Structures are given as structure tokens and as C-alpha cells.
SEGUZA-993368 format. One record per residue: residue in one letter; x, y, z of N, C-alpha, C, O in turn; chain. Coordinates in nm, 2 decimals. Layout:
BEGIN
+------+--------+--------+--------+--------+--------+--------+--------+--------+--------+--------+--------+--------+-------+
: resn :    n.u :    n.v :    n.w :   ca.u :   ca.v :   ca.w :    c.u :    c.v :    c.w :    o.u :    o.v :    o.w : chain :
+------+--------+--------+--------+--------+--------+--------+--------+--------+--------+--------+--------+--------+-------+
:    A :      X :      Y :      Z :      X :      Y :      Z :      X :      Y :      Z :      X :      Y :      Z :     A :
...
+------+--------+--------+--------+--------+--------+--------+--------+--------+--------+--------+--------+--------+-------+
This chain:
BEGIN
+------+--------+--------+--------+--------+--------+--------+--------+--------+--------+--------+--------+--------+-------+
: resn :    n.u :    n.v :    n.w :   ca.u :   ca.v :   ca.w :    c.u :    c.v :    c.w :    o.u :    o.v :    o.w : chain :
+------+--------+--------+--------+--------+--------+--------+--------+--------+--------+--------+--------+--------+-------+
:    X :  13.76 :  12.99 :   8.64 :  13.63 :  13.07 :   8.68 :  13.54 :  12.96 :   8.76 :  13.53 :  12.84 :   8.73 :     A :
:    X :  13.47 :  13.05 :   8.89 :  13.43 :  12.93 :   8.97 :  13.25 :  12.92 :   8.89 :  13.25 :  13.02 :   8.83 :     A :
:    X :  13.13 :  12.86 :   8.88 :  13.06 :  12.90 :   8.90 :  12.93 :  12.89 :   9.03 :  12.89 :  12.80 :   9.09 :     A :
:    X :  12.89 :  13.04 :   9.03 :  12.79 :  13.05 :   9.12 :  12.63 :  13.09 :   9.11 :  12.59 :  13.13 :   9.00 :     A :
:    X :  12.54 :  13.07 :   9.22 :  12.39 :  13.04 :   9.16 :  12.40 :  13.13 :   9.13 :  12.47 :  13.11 :   9.03 :     A :
:    X :  12.38 :  13.28 :   9.13 :  12.33 :  13.37 :   9.08 :  12.34 :  13.38 :   8.91 :  12.26 :  13.45 :   8.84 :     A :
:    X :  12.43 :  13.30 :   8.87 :  12.45 :  13.32 :   8.70 :  12.34 :  13.19 :   8.65 :  12.38 :  13.13 :   8.55 :     A :
:    X :  12.22 :  13.16 :   8.72 :  12.17 :  13.07 :   8.68 :  11.99 :  13.13 :   8.67 :  11.90 :  13.09 :   8.60 :     A :
:    X :  12.00 :  13.25 :   8.78 :  11.93 :  13.27 :   8.86 :  11.86 :  13.45 :   8.72 :  11.76 :  13.51 :   8.70 :     A :
:    X :  12.00 :  13.44 :   8.68 :  12.01 :  13.62 :   8.66 :  11.91 :  13.60 :   8.45 :  11.82 :  13.67 :   8.40 :     A :
:    X :  12.01 :  13.45 :   8.40 :  11.96 :  13.42 :   8.32 :  11.81 :  13.41 :   8.29 :  11.75 :  13.45 :   8.19 :     A :
:    X :  11.73 :  13.32 :   8.42 :  11.59 :  13.27 :   8.42 :  11.50 :  13.37 :   8.41 :  11.39 :  13.38 :   8.35 :     A :
:    X :  11.59 :  13.47 :   8.50 :  11.49 :  13.62 :   8.48 :  11.48 :  13.66 :   8.37 :  11.38 :  13.69 :   8.30 :     A :
:    X :  11.65 :  13.65 :   8.32 :  11.56 :  13.74 :   8.15 :  11.54 :  13.65 :   8.08 :  11.51 :  13.70 :   7.97 :     A :
:    X :  11.54 :  13.49 :   8.09 :  11.44 :  13.44 :   8.01 :  11.27 :  13.45 :   8.00 :  11.19 :  13.45 :   7.90 :     A :
:    X :  11.24 :  13.45 :   8.12 :  11.08 :  13.54 :   8.11 :  11.06 :  13.63 :   8.11 :  10.94 :  13.66 :   8.12 :     A :
:    X :  11.16 :  13.74 :   8.10 :  11.15 :  13.87 :   8.06 :  11.12 :  13.91 :   7.87 :  11.05 :  13.98 :   7.80 :     A :
:    X :  11.23 :  13.80 :   7.84 :  11.22 :  13.85 :   7.66 :  11.19 :  13.73 :   7.63 :  11.27 :  13.68 :   7.56 :     A :
:    X :  11.04 :  13.62 :   7.69 :  10.97 :  13.56 :   7.66 :  10.97 :  13.36 :   7.59 :  10.90 :  13.26 :   7.55 :     A :
:    X :  11.14 :  13.42 :   7.62 :  11.21 :  13.28 :   7.54 :  11.14 :  13.16 :   7.61 :  11.14 :  13.14 :   7.73 :     A :
:    X :  11.07 :  13.04 :   7.50 :  11.07 :  12.88 :   7.53 :  11.20 :  12.81 :   7.50 :  11.18 :  12.70 :   7.47 :     A :
:    X :  11.34 :  12.85 :   7.50 :  11.37 :  12.78 :   7.52 :  11.50 :  12.77 :   7.64 :  11.55 :  12.87 :   7.70 :     A :
:    X :  11.53 :  12.69 :   7.67 :  11.58 :  12.63 :   7.80 :  11.74 :  12.73 :   7.82 :  11.82 :  12.75 :   7.73 :     A :
:    X :  11.74 :  12.78 :   7.92 :  11.81 :  12.93 :   7.96 :  12.01 :  12.83 :   7.98 :  12.03 :  12.72 :   8.03 :     A :
:    X :  12.12 :  12.95 :   7.91 :  12.25 :  12.83 :   7.90 :  12.32 :  12.94 :   7.95 :  12.27 :  13.04 :   7.92 :     A :
:    X :  12.45 :  12.95 :   8.03 :  12.51 :  12.97 :   8.04 :  12.66 :  12.95 :   8.03 :  12.71 :  12.91 :   8.14 :     A :
:    X :  12.75 :  12.96 :   7.94 :  12.88 :  12.92 :   7.95 :  12.99 :  12.98 :   8.03 :  13.04 :  13.09 :   8.02 :     A :
:    X :  13.04 :  12.87 :   8.11 :  13.13 :  12.93 :   8.18 :  13.30 :  12.90 :   8.13 :  13.35 :  12.84 :   8.04 :     A :
:    X :  13.36 :  13.00 :   8.25 :  13.51 :  12.96 :   8.21 :  13.57 :  12.79 :   8.30 :  13.68 :  12.75 :   8.31 :     A :
:    X :  13.45 :  12.72 :   8.35 :  13.49 :  12.57 :   8.40 :  13.54 :  12.53 :   8.34 :  13.60 :  12.59 :   8.25 :     A :
:    X :  13.53 :  12.38 :   8.37 :  13.54 :  12.26 :   8.35 :  13.45 :  12.14 :   8.30 :  13.44 :  12.09 :   8.19 :     A :
:    X :  13.39 :  12.12 :   8.41 :  13.23 :  12.07 :   8.39 :  13.09 :  12.14 :   8.32 :  13.04 :  12.26 :   8.33 :     A :
:    X :  13.05 :  12.02 :   8.26 :  12.94 :  12.12 :   8.26 :  12.84 :  12.10 :   8.33 :  12.89 :  12.04 :   8.42 :     A :
:    X :  12.71 :  12.11 :   8.35 :  12.55 :  12.04 :   8.41 :  12.48 :  12.07 :   8.41 :  12.50 :  12.19 :   8.38 :     A :
:    X :  12.35 :  12.04 :   8.45 :  12.24 :  12.11 :   8.52 :  12.18 :  12.25 :   8.59 :  12.07 :  12.26 :   8.53 :     A :
:    X :  12.20 :  12.32 :   8.64 :  12.11 :  12.38 :   8.81 :  11.96 :  12.46 :   8.78 :  11.92 :  12.51 :   8.68 :     A :
:    X :  11.93 :  12.43 :   8.86 :  11.81 :  12.50 :   8.84 :  11.72 :  12.51 :   8.74 :  11.66 :  12.62 :   8.75 :     A :
:    X :  11.68 :  12.41 :   8.61 :  11.64 :  12.43 :   8.49 :  11.75 :  12.51 :   8.43 :  11.69 :  12.58 :   8.35 :     A :
:    X :  11.85 :  12.54 :   8.42 :  11.91 :  12.64 :   8.30 :  12.07 :  12.53 :   8.32 :  12.13 :  12.51 :   8.43 :     A :
:    X :  12.10 :  12.49 :   8.14 :  12.21 :  12.41 :   8.14 :  12.31 :  12.51 :   8.14 :  12.31 :  12.62 :   8.08 :     A :
:    X :  12.48 :  12.43 :   8.26 :  12.56 :  12.52 :   8.26 :  12.65 :  12.40 :   8.18 :  12.65 :  12.28 :   8.20 :     A :
:    X :  12.74 :  12.52 :   8.05 :  12.81 :  12.45 :   8.00 :  12.96 :  12.53 :   7.98 :  12.98 :  12.64 :   7.96 :     A :
:    X :  13.04 :  12.42 :   8.00 :  13.17 :  12.48 :   8.00 :  13.22 :  12.52 :   7.90 :  13.17 :  12.46 :   7.80 :     A :
:    X :  13.34 :  12.64 :   7.88 :  13.33 :  12.75 :   7.74 :  13.40 :  12.57 :   7.62 :  13.38 :  12.54 :   7.51 :     A :
:    X :  13.50 :  12.48 :   7.73 :  13.53 :  12.38 :   7.63 :  13.45 :  12.32 :   7.51 :  13.49 :  12.29 :   7.39 :     A :
:    X :  13.32 :  12.31 :   7.58 :  13.23 :  12.18 :   7.50 :  13.18 :  12.36 :   7.43 :  13.22 :  12.40 :   7.54 :     A :
:    X :  13.15 :  12.44 :   7.39 :  13.10 :  12.53 :   7.31 :  13.10 :  12.47 :   7.22 :  12.98 :  12.44 :   7.20 :     A :
:    X :  13.21 :  12.40 :   7.12 :  13.19 :  12.30 :   7.02 :  13.07 :  12.21 :   6.96 :  13.05 :  12.19 :   6.84 :     A :
:    X :  13.00 :  12.18 :   7.07 :  12.90 :  12.09 :   7.08 :  12.77 :  12.16 :   7.02 :  12.68 :  12.11 :   6.95 :     A :
:    X :  12.79 :  12.30 :   7.07 :  12.68 :  12.39 :   7.04 :  12.59 :  12.46 :   6.91 :  12.50 :  12.54 :   6.93 :     A :
+------+--------+--------+--------+--------+--------+--------+--------+--------+--------+--------+--------+--------+-------+
């Protein structure tokens, strides 16, 4: 699976609606984890570290 910028925009929109103060996180099917527009993008391979 390839990361798409829409993932972080969608989760940031939800975070603003929910009032959450936590940093948004997307878990996706790729190999690399990184930050994108104040959102953590986490590889599914690293979910054991959460």
C-alpha cells in the first residue's frame, strides 16, 4: 500500500471534530514510518511498538 497525503488530511479533520489533543496517527501497509503535516504515519510492521 502506498501512502497518500489524503490520509493525514482526513485524520486531522477527524481530530479537530473530536477535540482530541493527541497527535493523529495513521497505520498503513507500507514499510516506512514518518511524520507528515503533524500526523504520525506508522508502518503496520511497527504497530507492536505502539
